[in-house]
N, C-alpha and C positions, 0 to 999 in steps of 0.2 A: 621342136620345132622342124618341119618338114626340112625334107633335105632339097626340096624344086624351090623355096621359097627364099631365092638371093635376094630379092630387092626388099623384103621384111626384115630379112639379116641386118644388110646396108643399111635399112634406117633407122634400128636399133645402135648399131656399131657405130654409128655418125649423129645420131640425135636428130636425125631427118623424119618428117610427117612421113610417117605411114598411111596415113587415110585422112582424108579432111576433115582437118580441124584438133589432130588428134597428136604428140609428139612422143616418144620415149627419150630422155636427156639424162637418163640416169648414168649410162657410160660416161657421155662427154664429163660428165658432171664428177665420176667416180676419179677419172684423172686429174682433173682440175684439183681435187683436192688433197689427191696423191702429191703433186707436184708443188704445192702449198706446202704440206706437211713437210716434204724436204727438203725447201728450202727454208723452212722451220727448223729441223734438226741440222743443218749448214751453218744457220745464223747463230742460234745459239750455240754449238761448240765454239764457233767463232768467238762469241761472247766470253765462253765459261776461258778458253784459253789467255783471252787476253786479258780477265780476270786474272788468272792465276799468275798469268807471266808480270805483272802489275804487282802482286803480292810477293814473287820469290823476287823482283827487284828491292821494295821495301826490306826484307829478311836482311838480301845483300849487304844493303846498306847499314842494319844493325848488328851485324857480324861479320863484317869488313873482311878480312884477305880470307879467311877460314872458311867463306861461304861457298860454295857449291856455284858454277856459271850456269846462269838460268839463260838456256837456249828458246829460239825462236820461230817460228813457222811462218812459213813464206806460202800464199795463195797467187803467187805471181804466175804461175805455169796454170791455173788452174780458175782465172781470174773469170773467165765466162760462164763456170758452173758458181760461181759465190753469188749469192741474191745480192741484192740491193741491201746494205744495210741501214741504210733510211729509214726502214721500217720496223727498227729495232732498237731507236735510240731510246723512246718509252721507256724500256725495260733499267737501262743505264741510271735512270733520275733515281733519286733516294727519297 
């Protein structure tokens, strides 16, 4: 792309119309997809951690005093980074 074509670069970057009836929204859509994939990675990681904690607690009751202590993570400090977990409820159904 020519260096003196700042208006075109801005239109492509922000998904704005660059000519009548022409819009290239690939870049903003890639950013949205990246956000959704990141949210999914965080959400599924939390679900896996909760599942492992539940399994560890079941094993603790089975083995009694000799079982190791099951630690749990806290997401309080990063609450603004954690996605809405209600979107992942369907994955918990058996």
